[in-house]
N, C-alpha and C positions, 0 to 999 in steps of 0.2 A: 770379945776377944781383942787383945791389943793388936794394932797394926804393926807389921814388921818394918814399917817405914816411919820416919819422922817427917812431918810436914812443915813447910816454911812458916805458916801462920801460927805454929805452936812453939816457935823459938824466939828468943830475944835477939833482935837484929840492930837495935839502936847503936850507932857508933861503930858497928862491926863492918869490916871489909868483906863484902859478900861477892864471891865469884859465882856468877850466874851463867850457866851453860844453856844457851838457847839455840834453836835452829832457825836462823834468819837467812837461810839459803834461798833468797828470793830472786826472781828474774830481773835483770837490768836491761833497760832499753835506752840506748844512747846515754849511758851513764846515770840514768834515773831509774828508781824502783818502778817496775811495771805492774806489780801486783803486791800489795802490802798486807794480804790476808794473814800471813804468818806473823807479821809484826803486830797487827791488831789483836791477834789471839793471845799474846803474852802481855799486853798492856796492863790489864788489871793487876797482875802479879807484880809488875815493875812499879806501878803507881803505889801499890800497898807497901812495898819495900821502901820507896822514897819517903812516903808519909810516916813510916815508922822510924825514920832517921838512919836507915842503912846507907852505906857507901857502896853503890852498885857498880860492879865491874863486869861488863858483859863480854862473854866469849861466844864466838860463832865461827862457822866455816862459810865459805862462799865459793861455789864452783869446784873445779878440780885442778888447782895449779900444780899439784904433784911436787910439793916441797920447794917450789920456786916462787919468787916474788913476781907476780903478774899484775901490773898496775890496773888492768881492766877488771881484776877481781878484788880490788880493794873494797873494804867494808864501808868506806866513807859515804857513798850514797845511801847505804842502809842507815848509818848513824844520823845522816841529815834528815831522812824520812822519820825516823824514830823521834828525833828532837822536835820536829813539827807536830807530831802526834801527842807527845808527852808534855810538851810545853816547857822544856828546860834544855839547856845545852847538853850535847852528847859528844864531847871531843873524842878523837881517835888517837890511840897510842900506837905509833908505827913500829917501834922497836920493843917487842914484848918480852924479850929475853935479856934486855940490857938495863942500864941505869935510867934511861928515859922512863921506862915503866915504873920502876921503883919510885922515882921522883914524882911522877904523875899521881900515883896512888897516895903517896905521903901528903900531897897537897890537897887531897879531897876533904870536903866538909860533909857533915851529915846530910843525907838527902841528895848528894851529888851522884851523877851517872857518868861513866866513861865506857868506851868500848875499845878493846884491844884489836889490833889488826888481824886479818884472816888467819885463823889457826893453821890452816893447811899451807900457808907459806913456809911452814917448818916441817921438814920430813919427819920429825919426831912425833907429830900429831897422829898421822895414820899408822905409824910404826908402834904406837902405844909405848913410846920411849919414857922410861922412868925419870931420866934426867930432865927431859923437857917438862914433864909433869911437875917435877919438884920446883922448877923455875916458876911455874904458874902458882904452885901452892904457896910460895913465899910471898905472894902478893895479897893473900887473903886470910881471913879468920874462919869463914863459913863457906861451904860449897852448896849451891842450890842447883840441882838438876831439873831443868824445865824443857827438855827436848826429847820427848818420847820417840820421835821419828829417827833419832840417832842412837837409841839404846841398844840396837842390834849390832852396833859397830864397837869393837874393842879398841877404841882410839884413846889417846892420852888424856884428853879433856873429859872423856866420858867414863873411862874405866880406871886408869891408873891414878888420876888426880883425886877423885873422891876417896879412894882408899887410903890416901895419906893426909887427909884433912881431919882436924879434930871434931868438927861439927859438919854433918852432912844431912841435907833435907831435900825432899821433893818439892818442886815449885808448884804453884797453883794449877797450871794447865796439865802438867804431868801427873800431879796428884789426882786430879779429876779423872784423867784417863785411866790411871792404874785402878782406881776405885771402880770405875765402870767395867773394865775388863775383868776384874776379879769377880764382880757380881754376875758377869755374863757366862764365864766358863768355869771358874774355880768354885764358886758357890752360887750357882744359878737358882732362881725360882723356877720350878718345873711345872709343866713340860717345857723343854728347851728345844727350840727349832733353829735351823740354819738354812741360809740360802747361799748357794755357791754357783756362780756362773763364770763366764769367760770363755776364751777360745780353746784352750788345751788342757787335757788331763795332766800332761807331763809337767806343766808349770805349777800345778797345785796338788801334785800327788801326795806330798806329805800332809798338806792341809786336809785332804779327803780322808786319808788313813787315820789321822788323829780325830777328826770330827765324828766319823761313824762309830767310834768307840765311846763318844761322850754325849752326843745329842740324841734326842728322842725321835726327831724327824729331820730329814735332810732333803731339801728341794734343789734339784740340779737343773741348770739352764745353760744357755749359750752354746757355743760350738762343742764344748766338752760333753754335753748331753748326747751329741751325735755318736760319739765313741761308745757310750753305754748302749745306745739303741742298736748300733751295728753289732756289738757283742751279744745282744739278745736276738740277733738274726733278722732285724728289720732293714729294709731298703731305705737308704737315706739320699738316693740320687746323687747329685753333684755337690753335696754339702761338704763343708769343712769337716775333716775327720782325721784322727790319728789311728790308722788301721793297725799299726804295730803296738797299740796300747789296749787292744780289746781284752787280752788275757788279764792285764792289770785291772781293767775296769770290772771284769767278772770277779776278780779277787776282792775288790772293794765291796761289791755287792754281797759276797759271802761273809765278809767281815761285818758288814752292817747287819745281816741276818743273825749272825752269832751274838751280836751285842744288843739286839732288840731295837735297832735303829730302822725306822720306816723310811725307805728311799723313794723319792717321788721324781719320776721322769715325765717330760711332756708327752702327751698322747695325741695332740693335734698341733699343727704348725702353720705359720704364715710363710709361704714359699714364693719364690720368684725365680726368674731366669738369670738375674744379675743383681749385684749389690749396689743399689742406687735408690734415690728417693722418688724417681718418676717412672718406675717400672710397674707393669701389671702384676698383681699379687692374687693369690687365692689361699683358702684355708684347706689344708690336706690333713686327713687323719692318718694314724699309724697304718701302714699297709697301702696307702694311696699316694705315696710320694713317687713321682715319675723320675725317669732316669736323668732328665736335665733340670730337675728342680733343685733349688738351693734352699735349705731350711735356714731362715734368717731371723725367726722369732718363734717363741712358743705361741700356740694358738689361744683363743679365748676360753676354750674349755679347760685347757691346761692351766691357764692363769687362775680360773675360778677354782680348780682343784687345789692349787697351791695356797690360795687365800683360805680355803676351807680347812685344810690340814693344819695351817698355822694359826687358825682362829682360837684354838685352845691353848696355845703356847703363852707362857708368861715371860719368856725371855727369847729374843730372836737375834741371831748374829748374821750379818749379811756381807758377802764379798763377791762382787762380780755381777754383771747384768744378765738378764734372761735372753737377750737378743742383741742385734746390731742397732742399739738405740740411737746411734749417731745419725741414722738414716730413717726418718719417719717414712712409713708407718711401722717400722720394725722396733719401735719403742713401746708398743702398746702393752705387751705383757709386763715389761719392767715397770711402766707407769702404773698399771693397775695394782700390781703387787706392792710397789712402793707406797702408793696412796693408802692401801689397806693397812700395811704395817704402821705407817705414820699415824693413821687414825686410831689404831689400837694403843699406840704409845701415848698419844695426846689425850684420849678420852678414857682409857681403861687402865692406865698406869703400867702398861707392858714395857719391860726393859728392852730397848733395841739398840744394838751397836753395829755400826757400819764402818768399813774402812777399805782403802785401796783407791787409787786415782780414778779408775773407770767407774767404780761404785759411786764415788762422790759426785762425779759428773752426771751419772745416771739419776741420782736422787735430786740433783739440782734441776735436771731436765724435767723431772716429774713434779717439781715445785714443792718438795716436802722436806728439804734439808733442815728447816728449823724445828720440825716435829719429831725428828729421830732423837732418842735419848742421848746418844753419844756418837759423834762422828769423829773418827780417828783420821788425822791428816798424815799419819805415818804409813808409808807404803811398805817397805821391806820389813820394818819392825812389826807392823800389824800382821803381816803374813807369817812371820816367824812365831809370833804369839799364837796364831791359829794352829801352827804346826806343833805347838806344845814345847817349843825350844826355850832354853834359858837365854835371857837377854842380858849381856854383860853390863850395860849401863843401868839396868834395873837392879841386878844383883849387887852392884857397887853401892847402891843407896840403902840397902837393907841394914837394919840395926845390927851391931856386933852381937 
């Protein structure tokens, strides 16, 4: 079946002015890039475009200047870091809606790279203003979307701009992510399992409601599991809980049952009197949680159960840790499950997709980031995808 998307490696870019939308919203420390992970992630795609003879015009946002020029949020440090990594100059065009931009682009040679100034210096960017998008469109022949983390935002450079370009393609990083996400939920190899953790049911309500209708098994962990346990009538002591969400939790359980989704809750716990790394802990089973106990991680039996039920799955989606992994030993269940999923991916070809900031940190803590099939750096966009929502920046890339 043909893909609904055109990919950048499938089009002719030699001599073409390619408007490349990236997410280079990286942290700056004293005017220098503090973490260049996002830059390195898109390097292969940029290098391929340059080698093909494209004229690469990079667009990104940085911070939240709210339509004003804020010198501390200039993309110049980002361009400097990119230049050092890619081994070629990356000049910055400060006036992206005026003659300076037109002249700079006109002076480009095949293989050149330039970066336009922070898109969010212009109010039209976040307003999805058509006139602002048209100004950008006049600078290019081809639009390349390579910022999955921005696709949930209907901003001018993400949604309006690609709709007015004659040629639109998904970049390498975004293309890889789209393919992985499609394989994970839209056309998964079954059985399909999911792991969802985190503190609150309320923040992932739509995710849970969507997943229980689509997956074969759903493992719950973190503070949100406490709300489900309380809804089932179990004592959870002094643990984090959303008491006002118990009816909602019960409704999710009913929906899971109606759709044949096996819902797995922890049945033993690592508990303590406080959240810290140097406190006394014990393992408590369901029904043995004391009034002053805090459930801070799933217990070893629960971790073993989760590993067992996921062992038959050919596709696994993960969002959220099983416990307070930032404070050892409350990372034990997350580590055990992460290592098991990573081993299945590495050794048995299981498709695993993980996303969300806490999830990525938890996988790194477990030392398995390199063995997960696809790690999405998109926070909000990944969650909205899990919710089954339409992403404006993805829809704008679809073939007409």
